[in-house]
DOGUMI-571109 format. One line per 3 residues: number of its first residue (from 1); their letters; for each residue x, y, z of N, C-alpha, C. Coordinates in steps of 0.1 Angstrom, whole numbers, padded with zeros to 4 digits. Example, Ala and Ser with C-alpha at 12.3 -4.5 7.8 and 13.67 -1.06 7.14 Angstrom:
% DOGUMI-571109
1	as	0132:-0057:0078:0123:-0045:0078:0132:-0033:0078 ~ 0128:-0022:0071:0137:-0011:0071:0129:0000:0079
//
This chain:
% DOGUMI-571109
1	isl	-0207:-0045:-0033:-0205:-0039:-0020:-0218:-0036:-0014 ~ -0227:-0030:-0022:-0240:-0026:-0017:-0248:-0038:-0011 ~ -0247:-0050:-0017:-0254:-0062:-0011:-0248:-0064:0003
4	yln	-0235:-0063:0004:-0228:-0066:0017:-0232:-0055:0027 ~ -0233:-0043:0023:-0237:-0032:0032:-0251:-0034:0037 ~ -0260:-0038:0028:-0274:-0040:0033:-0275:-0053:0042
7	kyp	-0267:-0063:0039:-0268:-0075:0047:-0261:-0074:0060 ~ -0249:-0067:0061:-0241:-0067:0072:-0237:-0053:0076 ~ -0246:-0043:0078:-0242:-0029:0080:-0233:-0027:0093
10	kty	-0236:-0034:0104:-0228:-0033:0116:-0213:-0038:0114 ~ -0212:-0049:0107:-0199:-0055:0104:-0191:-0045:0095 ~ -0197:-0040:0085:-0190:-0031:0076:-0186:-0018:0083
13	say	-0195:-0013:0092:-0193:-0001:0100:-0180:-0003:0108 ~ -0179:-0014:0115:-0168:-0017:0124:-0155:-0018:0115 ~ -0156:-0024:0104:-0145:-0026:0095:-0140:-0013:0090
16	mad	-0149:-0004:0086:-0145:0009:0081:-0140:0019:0093 ~ -0146:0017:0104:-0142:0026:0116:-0127:0024:0119 ~ -0122:0012:0117:-0108:0008:0119:-0099:0016:0109
19	kqa	-0104:0019:0098:-0096:0025:0087:-0098:0040:0086 ~ -0108:0045:0093:-0112:0059:0091:-0102:0070:0094 ~ -0093:0068:0104:-0083:0078:0107:-0073:0080:0095
22	aid	-0069:0068:0089:-0060:0069:0077:-0067:0075:0065 ~ -0080:0071:0063:-0088:0076:0052:-0089:0092:0053 ~ -0093:0096:0065:-0095:0110:0068:-0082:0118:0066
25	yvk	-0071:0113:0071:-0058:0120:0070:-0055:0121:0055 ~ -0056:0111:0047:-0052:0111:0033:-0061:0121:0026 ~ -0074:0120:0028:-0083:0129:0021:-0080:0144:0025
28	ght	-0077:0146:0037:-0075:0160:0042:-0061:0166:0038 ~ -0052:0157:0034:-0038:0162:0031:-0033:0159:0017 ~ -0042:0156:0008:-0039:0153:-0006:-0049:0159:-0015
31	qkn	-0046:0160:-0028:-0056:0165:-0038:-0062:0153:-0045 ~ -0073:0155:-0051:-0080:0143:-0057:-0072:0136:-0067 ~ -0063:0143:-0075:-0056:0137:-0085:-0042:0131:-0080
34	dpi	-0039:0133:-0067:-0027:0128:-0062:-0027:0112:-0061 ~ -0016:0106:-0065:-0015:0092:-0064:-0011:0088:-0050 ~ -0017:0077:-0045:-0013:0071:-0032:-0010:0057:-0034
37	fvw	-0004:0051:-0024:0000:0037:-0025:-0004:0030:-0012 ~ -0010:0019:-0013:-0014:0011:-0002:-0007:-0002:-0002 ~ 0000:-0005:0009:0007:-0018:0011:-0003:-0027:0018
40	syg	-0008:-0036:0011:-0018:-0047:0015:-0029:-0045:0005 ~ -0041:-0049:0009:-0052:-0050:0000:-0059:-0036:0001 ~ -0056:-0028:-0010:-0059:-0014:-0009:-0072:-0009:-0015
43	dif	-0080:-0018:-0021:-0092:-0013:-0028:-0101:-0004:-0019 ~ -0103:-0007:-0007:-0112:0001:0002:-0106:0015:0004 ~ -0093:0016:0005:-0086:0029:0007:-0087:0037:-0005
46	yca	-0084:0031:-0017:-0085:0039:-0029:-0099:0044:-0032 ~ -0109:0036:-0029:-0123:0040:-0031:-0127:0051:-0021 ~ -0124:0048:-0008:-0128:0057:0003:-0121:0071:0002
49	ter	-0109:0071:-0002:-0102:0084:-0003:-0104:0091:-0016 ~ -0109:0083:-0026:-0111:0088:-0040:-0098:0094:-0046 ~ -0087:0086:-0042:-0074:0090:-0048:-0070:0079:-0057
52	rma	-0061:0083:-0067:-0057:0073:-0077:-0046:0064:-0072 ~ -0045:0052:-0078:-0034:0043:-0074:-0021:0047:-0081 ~ -0010:0046:-0074:0003:0049:-0079:0008:0038:-0088
55	tpf	0003:0026:-0086:0006:0014:-0094:-0007:0006:-0098 ~ -0006:-0002:-0108:-0018:-0010:-0111:-0020:-0022:-0101 ~ -0012:-0023:-0091:-0013:-0034:-0081:-0022:-0030:-0070
58	fdp	-0035:-0034:-0070:-0044:-0029:-0059:-0041:-0037:-0046 ~ -0034:-0048:-0047:-0030:-0056:-0035:-0015:-0059:-0036 ~ -0007:-0048:-0035:0008:-0050:-0037:0014:-0060:-0028
61	sgh	0010:-0061:-0016:0017:-0071:-0007:0014:-0085:-0013 ~ 0001:-0087:-0017:-0002:-0100:-0023:0004:-0102:-0036 ~ 0003:-0092:-0045:0009:-0094:-0058:0024:-0095:-0058
64	lia	0031:-0087:-0050:0046:-0088:-0050:0051:-0100:-0042 ~ 0044:-0104:-0032:0048:-0116:-0025:0043:-0128:-0032 ~ 0033:-0127:-0041:0028:-0138:-0049:0039:-0142:-0059
67	gky	0049:-0133:-0061:0060:-0136:-0069:0067:-0148:-0065 ~ 0065:-0153:-0052:0071:-0165:-0047:0067:-0177:-0056 ~ 0056:-0175:-0063:0051:-0186:-0072:0058:-0186:-0085
70	lnt	0065:-0175:-0088:0074:-0174:-0100:0086:-0182:-0097 ~ 0090:-0191:-0105:0100:-0200:-0102:0114:-0197:-0107 ~ 0116:-0186:-0113:0130:-0183:-0117:0133:-0168:-0113
73	kes	0146:-0166:-0112:0150:-0152:-0109:0146:-0142:-0120 ~ 0147:-0147:-0132:0143:-0138:-0143:0128:-0134:-0143 ~ 0120:-0143:-0139:0105:-0140:-0139:0103:-0130:-0127
76	vdq	0109:-0132:-0116:0108:-0123:-0105:0113:-0109:-0109 ~ 0125:-0109:-0116:0131:-0096:-0120:0121:-0088:-0129 ~ 0115:-0095:-0138:0105:-0088:-0148:0093:-0083:-0140
79	fye	0088:-0091:-0131:0077:-0087:-0123:0080:-0074:-0115 ~ 0091:-0074:-0108:0094:-0062:-0100:0098:-0050:-0108 ~ 0104:-0052:-0120:0107:-0041:-0129:0095:-0034:-0133
82	lff	0084:-0041:-0135:0071:-0035:-0139:0066:-0027:-0127 ~ 0066:-0033:-0115:0061:-0026:-0103:0069:-0013:-0101 ~ 0082:-0014:-0101:0090:-0002:-0098:0089:0009:-0109
85	shf	0087:0005:-0122:0085:0015:-0132:0072:0023:-0130 ~ 0062:0017:-0125:0049:0024:-0122:0051:0032:-0109 ~ 0058:0027:-0099:0060:0034:-0087:0068:0046:-0089
88	ekn	0078:0046:-0097:0087:0057:-0099:0081:0067:-0108 ~ 0072:0063:-0117:0065:0072:-0127:0054:0080:-0120 ~ 0047:0073:-0111:0036:0079:-0103:0039:0080:-0089
91	vpv	0049:0087:-0085:0054:0088:-0071:0042:0091:-0062 ~ 0040:0082:-0052:0028:0084:-0043:0031:0096:-0034 ~ 0021:0104:-0032:0021:0115:-0022:0021:0109:-0008
94	mii	0013:0099:-0006:0012:0092:0007:0011:0077:0005 ~ 0015:0070:0015:0015:0055:0016:0007:0051:0028 ~ -0002:0042:0026:-0009:0036:0038:-0003:0021:0039
97	det	0002:0018:0051:0008:0005:0053:-0001:-0003:0063 ~ -0009:-0012:0058:-0018:-0020:0067:-0011:-0031:0075 ~ 0002:-0034:0072:0008:-0045:0078:0021:-0042:0086
100	dff	0024:-0029:0087:0037:-0025:0093:0049:-0030:0086 ~ 0048:-0033:0073:0059:-0038:0065:0070:-0028:0065 ~ 0068:-0015:0064:0078:-0005:0063:0084:-0002:0077
103	gte	0078:-0006:0087:0083:-0004:0101:0090:-0016:0107 ~ 0091:-0027:0100:0097:-0039:0105:0109:-0043:0096 ~ 0115:-0053:0101:0127:-0059:0094:0124:-0073:0089
106	gsd	0130:-0077:0079:0129:-0091:0075:0116:-0095:0068 ~ 0115:-0107:0063:0104:-0112:0057:0105:-0127:0055 ~ 0094:-0134:0053:0095:-0149:0051:0092:-0152:0036
109	ine	0099:-0145:0027:0097:-0148:0013:0109:-0154:0007 ~ 0108:-0158:-0006:0119:-0165:-0012:0131:-0155:-0015 ~ 0142:-0161:-0016:0155:-0153:-0017:0155:-0143:-0029
112	ymv	0148:-0146:-0040:0148:-0138:-0052:0141:-0124:-0049 ~ 0132:-0124:-0040:0124:-0112:-0037:0130:-0103:-0026 ~ 0139:-0108:-0018:0144:-0100:-0007:0150:-0087:-0012
115	pyl	0159:-0087:-0022:0165:-0074:-0026:0154:-0064:-0031 ~ 0144:-0069:-0037:0134:-0059:-0042:0125:-0054:-0031 ~ 0122:-0062:-0021:0114:-0057:-0010:0122:-0048:-0001
118	ekl	0135:-0051:0000:0144:-0042:0008:0146:-0029:0001 ~ 0146:-0029:-0012:0147:-0017:-0020:0135:-0008:-0018 ~ 0123:-0014:-0018:0111:-0007:-0016:0111:-0001:-0002
121	rsy	0114:-0010:0008:0114:-0006:0022:0124:0006:0024 ~ 0135:0005:0019:0146:0015:0020:0141:0028:0013 ~ 0135:0027:0002:0130:0039:-0005:0120:0047:0003
124	vrt	0110:0039:0009:0100:0045:0017:0106:0052:0030 ~ 0115:0045:0036:0121:0050:0048:0130:0063:0045 ~ 0135:0064:0034:0144:0075:0030:0135:0087:0025
127	nyr	0124:0085:0018:0117:0095:0012:0104:0099:0018 ~ 0100:0092:0028:0087:0094:0035:0089:0095:0050 ~ 0080:0102:0056:0080:0103:0071:0067:0097:0076
130	kvd	0067:0090:0087:0055:0084:0093:0047:0095:0100 ~ 0034:0096:0097:0025:0105:0103:0019:0100:0116 ~ 0018:0108:0126:0012:0103:0138:-0003:0105:0138
133	ipg	-0010:0094:0136:-0025:0094:0136:-0030:0083:0144 ~ -0042:0084:0149:-0047:0073:0158:-0051:0061:0149 ~ -0052:0050:0155:-0056:0038:0148:-0044:0029:0145
136	kyn	-0047:0018:0138:-0036:0008:0136:-0029:0009:0123 ~ -0034:0017:0114:-0028:0019:0101:-0017:0029:0101 ~ -0006:0026:0095:0005:0036:0094:0004:0044:0081
139	vye	0005:0057:0082:0004:0065:0070:0018:0072:0069 ~ 0023:0072:0057:0036:0078:0054:0034:0089:0044 ~ 0040:0101:0047:0038:0113:0038:0052:0116:0032
142	rks	0051:0119:0019:0064:0122:0012:0070:0134:0018 ~ 0083:0133:0020:0091:0144:0025:0092:0155:0015 ~ 0092:0168:0019:0093:0179:0010:0107:0180:0004
//
């Protein structure tokens, strides 16, 4: 990262400015040991907020949708069982959604994954509330 920062400081600054409202909100409304979950490529958010990952999937949208390359229902089942076991064990205090996945309907994924992604979407809609912050990233806070 430091090589990138030194070579492209303005590009990185613009890239981070886009994410800053979500980062600041999470840092200001969570404790350092609180787990968070980022839907999409979350490494920047985990590092910038200094919060721990609720699951070992640092790119859950990529990892979970990459399941489309798994060719049997059984392999998809095992993959999602692993994800949900981590998600339920380390319930995230906040969720950052880079893609508006939780605010939209449908998906262009294979039929095996639809029930799992709908389960996740439903869980978030039931247990979290969307926070009104500036910027393009959606932040969801766990309901009390």
